[in-house]
LUMKE-320656 format. One record per residue (C-alpha): x, y, z. Coordinates in steps of 0.5 Angstrom, whole numbers, plus 2048, in hexadecimal, padded with zeros to 3 digits. Layout:
<site east="X" north="Y" up="Z"/>
...
END
This chain:
<site east="7AA" north="7E3" up="80E"/>
<site east="7AC" north="7E1" up="807"/>
<site east="7B3" north="7DF" up="809"/>
<site east="7B1" north="7DB" up="80E"/>
<site east="7AC" north="7D7" up="80B"/>
<site east="7B0" north="7D6" up="807"/>
<site east="7B6" north="7D4" up="80C"/>
<site east="7B2" north="7CF" up="80F"/>
<site east="7B0" north="7CB" up="809"/>
<site east="7B7" north="7CB" up="807"/>
<site east="7B8" north="7C8" up="80E"/>
<site east="7B3" north="7C3" up="80D"/>
<site east="7B6" north="7BE" up="807"/>
<site east="7B0" north="7B8" up="805"/>
<site east="7B5" north="7B4" up="809"/>
<site east="7B5" north="7B6" up="80E"/>
<site east="7AC" north="7B8" up="80E"/>
<site east="7AC" north="7B0" up="80C"/>
<site east="7B1" north="7AF" up="813"/>
<site east="7AC" north="7B3" up="817"/>
<site east="7A5" north="7B1" up="814"/>
<site east="7A7" north="7A9" up="815"/>
<site east="7AA" north="7AB" up="81C"/>
<site east="7A3" north="7AE" up="81D"/>
<site east="79E" north="7A8" up="81C"/>
<site east="7A3" north="7A3" up="81E"/>
<site east="7A2" north="7A7" up="825"/>
<site east="79C" north="7A6" up="824"/>
<site east="79C" north="79F" up="823"/>
<site east="7A1" north="79D" up="828"/>
<site east="79E" north="7A2" up="82D"/>
<site east="797" north="79D" up="82D"/>
<site east="79C" north="797" up="82D"/>
<site east="79F" north="79A" up="834"/>
<site east="79A" north="7A0" up="836"/>
<site east="793" north="79A" up="836"/>
<site east="796" north="794" up="83A"/>
<site east="799" north="79A" up="83F"/>
<site east="793" north="79C" up="840"/>
<site east="790" north="796" up="840"/>
<site east="795" north="792" up="845"/>
<site east="793" north="797" up="84C"/>
<site east="78B" north="795" up="84A"/>
<site east="78D" north="78D" up="849"/>
<site east="791" north="78D" up="850"/>
<site east="78C" north="790" up="854"/>
<site east="787" north="78C" up="851"/>
<site east="78A" north="784" up="850"/>
<site east="78F" north="784" up="856"/>
<site east="796" north="783" up="855"/>
<site east="796" north="77D" up="855"/>
<site east="791" north="77C" up="84F"/>
<site east="794" north="782" up="84C"/>
<site east="79B" north="77E" up="84D"/>
<site east="797" north="778" up="848"/>
<site east="795" north="77D" up="844"/>
<site east="79B" north="780" up="842"/>
<site east="79E" north="77A" up="843"/>
<site east="79A" north="777" up="83D"/>
<site east="79B" north="77C" up="839"/>
<site east="7A3" north="77D" up="83A"/>
<site east="7A3" north="775" up="837"/>
<site east="79F" north="778" up="831"/>
<site east="7A3" north="77E" up="830"/>
<site east="7A9" north="778" up="830"/>
<site east="7A5" north="775" up="829"/>
<site east="7A4" north="77C" up="827"/>
<site east="7AB" north="77C" up="827"/>
<site east="7AD" north="776" up="822"/>
<site east="7A8" north="778" up="81E"/>
<site east="7AB" north="780" up="81C"/>
<site east="7B2" north="77B" up="81B"/>
<site east="7B5" north="782" up="81A"/>
<site east="7B0" north="785" up="814"/>
<site east="7AF" north="78B" up="818"/>
<site east="7B6" north="78D" up="815"/>
<site east="7B7" north="788" up="810"/>
<site east="7B0" north="789" up="80C"/>
<site east="7B0" north="790" up="80D"/>
<site east="7B7" north="791" up="80A"/>
<site east="7B5" north="78D" up="804"/>
<site east="7AE" north="790" up="803"/>
<site east="7B1" north="797" up="803"/>
<site east="7B6" north="795" up="7FD"/>
<site east="7B0" north="792" up="7F8"/>
<site east="7AA" north="797" up="7FB"/>
<site east="7A9" north="79A" up="7F4"/>
<site east="7A9" north="793" up="7F1"/>
<site east="7A2" north="78F" up="7F3"/>
<site east="7A4" north="789" up="7F0"/>
<site east="7AA" north="789" up="7F5"/>
<site east="7A7" north="78B" up="7FA"/>
<site east="7A1" north="786" up="7FA"/>
<site east="7A7" north="780" up="7F9"/>
<site east="7AA" north="783" up="800"/>
<site east="7A3" north="783" up="804"/>
<site east="7A0" north="77C" up="802"/>
<site east="7A8" north="779" up="804"/>
<site east="7A8" north="77D" up="80B"/>
<site east="7A1" north="77A" up="80C"/>
<site east="7A2" north="774" up="80B"/>
<site east="7A8" north="773" up="80F"/>
<site east="7A5" north="777" up="814"/>
<site east="79F" north="772" up="813"/>
<site east="7A3" north="76B" up="814"/>
<site east="7A7" north="76F" up="81A"/>
<site east="79F" north="76F" up="81C"/>
<site east="79C" north="768" up="81B"/>
<site east="7A3" north="766" up="81F"/>
<site east="7A2" north="769" up="825"/>
<site east="79B" north="768" up="825"/>
<site east="79E" north="75F" up="825"/>
<site east="7A3" north="762" up="82B"/>
<site east="79E" north="765" up="82F"/>
<site east="799" north="75F" up="82E"/>
<site east="79F" north="75A" up="831"/>
<site east="7A1" north="75F" up="836"/>
<site east="799" north="75F" up="839"/>
<site east="798" north="758" up="839"/>
<site east="79F" north="756" up="83C"/>
<site east="7A1" north="75B" up="840"/>
<site east="79C" north="75B" up="847"/>
<site east="79D" north="763" up="848"/>
<site east="79A" north="764" up="841"/>
<site east="795" north="75F" up="841"/>
<site east="792" north="762" up="847"/>
<site east="791" north="769" up="843"/>
<site east="78F" north="766" up="83B"/>
<site east="78A" north="76A" up="83A"/>
<site east="78D" north="770" up="83C"/>
<site east="794" north="76F" up="838"/>
<site east="790" north="76E" up="831"/>
<site east="78C" north="774" up="833"/>
<site east="793" north="778" up="833"/>
<site east="796" north="774" up="82D"/>
<site east="790" north="778" up="829"/>
<site east="795" north="77E" up="829"/>
<site east="79A" north="77A" up="826"/>
<site east="796" north="77A" up="81F"/>
<site east="793" north="781" up="820"/>
<site east="79B" north="783" up="820"/>
<site east="79D" north="77F" up="81A"/>
<site east="797" north="780" up="816"/>
<site east="799" north="788" up="817"/>
<site east="79E" north="78A" up="812"/>
<site east="7A2" north="791" up="815"/>
<site east="7A8" north="78E" up="812"/>
<site east="7A4" north="791" up="80B"/>
<site east="7A2" north="797" up="80D"/>
<site east="7A8" north="798" up="810"/>
<site east="7AC" north="796" up="809"/>
<site east="7A7" north="79A" up="806"/>
<site east="7A7" north="7A1" up="80A"/>
<site east="7A0" north="7A1" up="80B"/>
<site east="79F" north="7A1" up="812"/>
<site east="799" north="7A5" up="813"/>
<site east="795" north="7A0" up="810"/>
<site east="797" north="79A" up="814"/>
<site east="796" north="79F" up="81B"/>
<site east="790" north="7A0" up="81A"/>
<site east="78D" north="799" up="81A"/>
<site east="792" north="796" up="81F"/>
<site east="790" north="79B" up="823"/>
<site east="788" north="79B" up="822"/>
<site east="789" north="794" up="824"/>
<site east="78C" north="794" up="82B"/>
<site east="788" north="799" up="82D"/>
<site east="782" north="796" up="82C"/>
<site east="785" north="790" up="830"/>
<site east="787" north="794" up="835"/>
<site east="780" north="797" up="835"/>
<site east="77C" north="790" up="835"/>
<site east="783" north="78E" up="83B"/>
<site east="77F" north="794" up="83F"/>
<site east="779" north="791" up="83F"/>
<site east="779" north="78A" up="840"/>
<site east="77E" north="789" up="845"/>
<site east="77B" north="78A" up="84B"/>
<site east="77E" north="785" up="850"/>
<site east="784" north="780" up="851"/>
<site east="780" north="77A" up="84D"/>
<site east="77F" north="77E" up="847"/>
<site east="788" north="77D" up="845"/>
<site east="785" north="779" up="83F"/>
<site east="782" north="77F" up="83D"/>
<site east="787" north="784" up="83F"/>
<site east="78B" north="77F" up="83A"/>
<site east="787" north="77F" up="834"/>
<site east="785" north="786" up="834"/>
<site east="78D" north="788" up="833"/>
<site east="78E" north="782" up="82E"/>
<site east="788" north="783" up="82A"/>
<site east="789" north="789" up="82A"/>
<site east="791" north="787" up="826"/>
<site east="78D" north="783" up="822"/>
<site east="788" north="789" up="820"/>
<site east="78D" north="78D" up="81E"/>
<site east="792" north="787" up="81A"/>
<site east="78B" north="786" up="816"/>
<site east="78A" north="78C" up="814"/>
<site east="792" north="78E" up="813"/>
<site east="792" north="789" up="80E"/>
<site east="78C" north="78B" up="80A"/>
<site east="78E" north="792" up="809"/>
<site east="796" north="78F" up="807"/>
<site east="792" north="78B" up="802"/>
<site east="78D" north="791" up="800"/>
<site east="793" north="796" up="800"/>
<site east="798" north="793" up="7FD"/>
<site east="795" north="78E" up="7F8"/>
<site east="798" north="789" up="7FB"/>
<site east="796" north="783" up="7F6"/>
<site east="797" north="77C" up="7F7"/>
<site east="79E" north="779" up="7F6"/>
<site east="7A0" north="772" up="7F8"/>
<site east="7A7" north="772" up="7FB"/>
<site east="7AB" north="76E" up="7F8"/>
<site east="7B1" north="76A" up="7FE"/>
<site east="7B6" north="76F" up="7FB"/>
<site east="7B3" north="775" up="7FC"/>
<site east="7B0" north="771" up="804"/>
<site east="7B9" north="770" up="805"/>
<site east="7BB" north="776" up="803"/>
<site east="7B5" north="77A" up="808"/>
<site east="7B8" north="775" up="80E"/>
<site east="7BF" north="777" up="80C"/>
<site east="7BD" north="77F" up="80C"/>
<site east="7BB" north="77F" up="813"/>
<site east="7BF" north="778" up="815"/>
<site east="7C4" north="77D" up="81A"/>
<site east="7BE" north="781" up="81D"/>
<site east="7B9" north="77C" up="81E"/>
<site east="7C0" north="779" up="822"/>
<site east="7C1" north="780" up="826"/>
<site east="7B9" north="780" up="826"/>
<site east="7BA" north="779" up="82A"/>
<site east="7C1" north="77A" up="82F"/>
<site east="7BD" north="781" up="830"/>
<site east="7B6" north="77C" up="833"/>
<site east="7BB" north="77A" up="839"/>
<site east="7BC" north="77F" up="83B"/>
<site east="7B8" north="785" up="839"/>
<site east="7B2" north="784" up="837"/>
<site east="7AF" north="77E" up="83A"/>
<site east="7B1" north="780" up="842"/>
<site east="7A9" north="77F" up="844"/>
<site east="7A9" north="778" up="841"/>
<site east="7AF" north="776" up="844"/>
<site east="7AD" north="779" up="84B"/>
<site east="7A7" north="776" up="84B"/>
<site east="7A9" north="76F" up="84A"/>
<site east="7AF" north="770" up="84F"/>
<site east="7AC" north="773" up="855"/>
<site east="7A4" north="772" up="854"/>
<site east="79F" north="777" up="851"/>
<site east="79E" north="77D" up="857"/>
<site east="7A6" north="77D" up="855"/>
<site east="7A5" north="77E" up="84E"/>
<site east="79E" north="783" up="850"/>
<site east="7A5" north="788" up="853"/>
<site east="7A9" north="787" up="84D"/>
<site east="7A4" north="789" up="849"/>
<site east="7A1" north="78F" up="84B"/>
<site east="7A9" north="792" up="84C"/>
<site east="7AA" north="78F" up="846"/>
<site east="7A4" north="793" up="841"/>
<site east="7A5" north="799" up="845"/>
<site east="7AC" north="799" up="843"/>
<site east="7AA" north="797" up="83C"/>
<site east="7A5" north="79C" up="83B"/>
<site east="7AA" north="7A2" up="83C"/>
<site east="7AE" north="79E" up="838"/>
<site east="7A9" north="79E" up="832"/>
<site east="7A9" north="7A5" up="832"/>
<site east="7B0" north="7A6" up="830"/>
<site east="7B0" north="7A0" up="82B"/>
<site east="7AC" north="7A3" up="825"/>
<site east="7B2" north="7A9" up="824"/>
<site east="7B8" north="7A3" up="823"/>
<site east="7B3" north="79F" up="81F"/>
<site east="7B2" north="7A5" up="81A"/>
<site east="7B9" north="7A6" up="81A"/>
<site east="7BB" north="7A0" up="817"/>
<site east="7BA" north="7A1" up="810"/>
<site east="7BD" north="7A7" up="810"/>
<site east="7C3" north="7A4" up="814"/>
<site east="7C4" north="79E" up="80F"/>
<site east="7C3" north="7A4" up="808"/>
<site east="7C9" north="7A8" up="80B"/>
<site east="7CD" north="7A2" up="80D"/>
<site east="7CC" north="7A0" up="805"/>
<site east="7CE" north="7A7" up="803"/>
<site east="7D4" north="7A8" up="809"/>
<site east="7D5" north="7A5" up="80F"/>
<site east="7D7" north="7AB" up="812"/>
<site east="7D2" north="7B0" up="810"/>
<site east="7CE" north="7A8" up="814"/>
<site east="7D2" north="7A8" up="81A"/>
<site east="7D1" north="7AF" up="81A"/>
<site east="7CA" north="7AF" up="81A"/>
<site east="7CB" north="7AA" up="81F"/>
<site east="7CF" north="7AD" up="825"/>
<site east="7CA" north="7B3" up="825"/>
<site east="7C3" north="7AF" up="825"/>
<site east="7C7" north="7AB" up="82B"/>
<site east="7C8" north="7B2" up="82E"/>
<site east="7C2" north="7B4" up="82F"/>
<site east="7BD" north="7AE" up="82E"/>
<site east="7C3" north="7AB" up="836"/>
<site east="7C0" north="7B3" up="838"/>
<site east="7B9" north="7B1" up="836"/>
<site east="7B9" north="7A9" up="83A"/>
<site east="7BD" north="7AB" up="840"/>
<site east="7B8" north="7B1" up="843"/>
<site east="7B2" north="7AC" up="843"/>
<site east="7B7" north="7A6" up="846"/>
<site east="7B9" north="7AA" up="84C"/>
<site east="7B3" north="7AC" up="84D"/>
<site east="7B0" north="7A5" up="84C"/>
<site east="7B6" north="7A3" up="852"/>
<site east="7B5" north="7A9" up="857"/>
<site east="7AE" north="7A8" up="857"/>
<site east="7AD" north="7A0" up="856"/>
<site east="7A9" north="7A0" up="85C"/>
<site east="7A2" north="7A5" up="85C"/>
<site east="7A3" north="7A3" up="854"/>
<site east="7A1" north="79B" up="856"/>
<site east="79D" north="79C" up="85B"/>
<site east="799" north="7A2" up="857"/>
<site east="798" north="79D" up="851"/>
<site east="797" north="796" up="854"/>
<site east="795" north="798" up="85D"/>
<site east="798" north="795" up="862"/>
<site east="797" north="78D" up="860"/>
<site east="79C" north="78F" up="85B"/>
<site east="7A2" north="791" up="85F"/>
<site east="7A7" north="78C" up="85E"/>
<site east="7A7" north="78E" up="856"/>
<site east="7AB" north="794" up="85B"/>
<site east="7B2" north="791" up="85B"/>
<site east="7B2" north="78F" up="853"/>
<site east="7AF" north="796" up="850"/>
<site east="7B5" north="799" up="853"/>
<site east="7BA" north="793" up="851"/>
<site east="7B7" north="794" up="84A"/>
<site east="7B6" north="79B" up="84A"/>
<site east="7BC" north="79E" up="846"/>
<site east="7BB" north="799" up="841"/>
<site east="7B8" north="79E" up="83C"/>
<site east="7BE" north="7A3" up="83B"/>
<site east="7C2" north="79C" up="83B"/>
<site east="7BE" north="799" up="836"/>
<site east="7BD" north="79E" up="832"/>
<site east="7C5" north="79F" up="831"/>
<site east="7C5" north="799" up="82F"/>
<site east="7C0" north="799" up="82B"/>
<site east="7C3" north="7A0" up="827"/>
<site east="7CA" north="79C" up="827"/>
<site east="7C8" north="795" up="825"/>
<site east="7C1" north="795" up="821"/>
<site east="7C2" north="79D" up="81E"/>
<site east="7CA" north="79B" up="81D"/>
<site east="7CC" north="794" up="81C"/>
<site east="7C7" north="792" up="818"/>
<site east="7C7" north="797" up="813"/>
<site east="7CF" north="797" up="814"/>
<site east="7CF" north="78F" up="811"/>
<site east="7D1" north="78D" up="818"/>
<site east="7CA" north="788" up="818"/>
<site east="7CF" north="782" up="81A"/>
<site east="7D3" north="785" up="820"/>
<site east="7CC" north="788" up="823"/>
<site east="7C9" north="781" up="822"/>
<site east="7D0" north="77F" up="825"/>
<site east="7CF" north="783" up="82B"/>
<site east="7C8" north="782" up="82D"/>
<site east="7CA" north="77A" up="82D"/>
<site east="7D0" north="77A" up="830"/>
<site east="7CD" north="77E" up="836"/>
<site east="7C7" north="77B" up="836"/>
<site east="7C9" north="774" up="838"/>
<site east="7CE" north="777" up="83D"/>
<site east="7C9" north="77A" up="83F"/>
<site east="7C4" north="774" up="841"/>
<site east="7C6" north="771" up="847"/>
<site east="7C8" north="778" up="84B"/>
<site east="7C1" north="77A" up="849"/>
<site east="7BE" north="774" up="84B"/>
<site east="7C2" north="773" up="853"/>
<site east="7C0" north="77B" up="853"/>
<site east="7B9" north="779" up="852"/>
<site east="7B8" north="773" up="856"/>
<site east="7BB" north="777" up="85C"/>
<site east="7B8" north="77D" up="85C"/>
<site east="7B2" north="77D" up="857"/>
<site east="7B0" north="782" up="853"/>
<site east="7B4" north="786" up="856"/>
<site east="7BB" north="782" up="855"/>
<site east="7B9" north="782" up="84D"/>
<site east="7B8" north="789" up="84D"/>
<site east="7BE" north="78A" up="850"/>
<site east="7C2" north="786" up="84B"/>
<site east="7C0" north="789" up="845"/>
<site east="7C2" north="78F" up="846"/>
<site east="7C9" north="78D" up="847"/>
<site east="7C8" north="788" up="841"/>
<site east="7C5" north="78E" up="83C"/>
<site east="7CA" north="793" up="83F"/>
<site east="7D0" north="78D" up="83C"/>
<site east="7CC" north="78D" up="836"/>
<site east="7CD" north="795" up="835"/>
<site east="7D4" north="795" up="836"/>
<site east="7D5" north="78E" up="831"/>
<site east="7D2" north="792" up="82C"/>
<site east="7D7" north="798" up="82D"/>
<site east="7DD" north="794" up="82D"/>
<site east="7DB" north="790" up="827"/>
<site east="7D9" north="797" up="823"/>
<site east="7E0" north="79A" up="825"/>
<site east="7E3" north="793" up="824"/>
<site east="7E0" north="794" up="81C"/>
<site east="7E2" north="79B" up="81A"/>
<site east="7DC" north="79E" up="81D"/>
<site east="7DE" north="7A4" up="823"/>
<site east="7D7" north="7A7" up="825"/>
<site east="7DA" north="7AC" up="82B"/>
<site east="7DE" north="7AF" up="826"/>
<site east="7DA" north="7AE" up="81F"/>
<site east="7DF" north="7AB" up="81B"/>
<site east="7DD" north="7A4" up="817"/>
<site east="7E2" north="7A0" up="811"/>
<site east="7DF" north="7A1" up="80A"/>
<site east="7E1" north="79C" up="806"/>
<site east="7DF" north="795" up="807"/>
<site east="7E7" north="793" up="808"/>
<site east="7E8" north="797" up="80E"/>
<site east="7E2" north="793" up="812"/>
<site east="7E3" north="78C" up="813"/>
<site east="7DC" north="789" up="810"/>
<site east="7DA" north="783" up="813"/>
<site east="7D7" north="781" up="80D"/>
<site east="7D4" north="782" up="806"/>
<site east="7CD" north="784" up="809"/>
<site east="7CF" north="78B" up="80A"/>
<site east="7D3" north="78B" up="803"/>
<site east="7CE" north="788" up="7FE"/>
<site east="7C7" north="78D" up="803"/>
<site east="7CD" north="793" up="800"/>
<site east="7CE" north="790" up="7F9"/>
<site east="7C6" north="790" up="7F9"/>
<site east="7C4" north="797" up="7FC"/>
<site east="7C9" north="79B" up="7F7"/>
<site east="7C6" north="797" up="7F2"/>
<site east="7BF" north="79B" up="7F3"/>
<site east="7BF" north="7A2" up="7F2"/>
<site east="7B8" north="7A2" up="7F3"/>
<site east="7B9" north="7A0" up="7FB"/>
<site east="7B9" north="7A7" up="7FF"/>
<site east="7B7" north="7A5" up="806"/>
<site east="7B6" north="79E" up="809"/>
<site east="7B2" north="79D" up="80F"/>
<site east="7B3" north="799" up="815"/>
<site east="7B1" north="794" up="81C"/>
<site east="7AC" north="794" up="820"/>
<site east="7AB" north="790" up="826"/>
<site east="7A4" north="78D" up="825"/>
<site east="79F" north="78B" up="829"/>
<site east="79F" north="78D" up="830"/>
<site east="79A" north="789" up="834"/>
END
């Protein structure tokens, strides 16, 4: 027994123990982010009806677009910066207020844009209160400093705060939403939950990290904007074909088709959400390995790709095979229009997992942010017309089919880019020196230099997808 205990201790290193711990708390947080909306979804579809639920989903999708703007890639760039200086309280405070200032400015900009839309566009003006209530979620997202807790690898605090707030909001929703006319209460409960989580998370961050006020300089803000620029562009491009499709379907095909599409998409995202925390938790580990040894990093990526691929393939195939009974059980016979879209996007958990491992978890730690951003931007721009045409002619089903094709192409493009820059994930090999790779900018070189000059850096934390409405 003594020998076995010794081997167990030796096998679980402090780094691996921290990785497992962060993975657990990320699963707790992300699990609630996806499971709560997935649990609420069937109830809302049945009680509100497809058309009213479609309006709710459409408004929340618009709010999600503004959340992407306010995030500005900080869930990656600010997380990386915090991980470098997490033992320096003054630097942490400086980064915190710089990020919050930029996010606050984008929040105000979003309010101006939304107000203009509500005043000038009849489609939005008719439901002004609906969109205004949905926008409250953007404020909650701005206040919620997930990037700070990730960078400091202290996910337990924020998981408890966020989870508690969202559970409370979900319980309130079941209590107050009883008929189709309660659709405003449905939006208010969900947006209110995100706002409560944001306020609580902001307060915990100030207390836990002893954040002192620091008025950011223009240089600080400019640096913060530069750090997140390529990730922001990549996210903005992704909105064109991946994350804001409910909005596009609703805008082109109407609220009923938006309801069908949202029901199918949230079902798939719920399955995908069960896999997301694992890919997020390995991000700092791969980042450290990429600095120490590119060969070890790509070897780890290869193993991760294999077992994550198998984990995501099984539920994807099951969802494809049983799309009809799943849709009917969850949403009832009134939502039969969600069956075809669900079948088209059933394989997305597998495809998006592969895309995440190769893109976010590999290209960014290897300093290929600009190449990844270029892939997303070019794909997003090239896919606009085909996506809009598919939605126009085939509604929710056409949008779902187009997304499947686009996401598959993204995986192929990322794989090709990695190969071109000396990273062969299939064989687990990579060039070890900067001179062997076409680094596209001084950004990656500066990143490597900064990390190697900071011997106190032992772990880094990763992105999280943020709020799910």
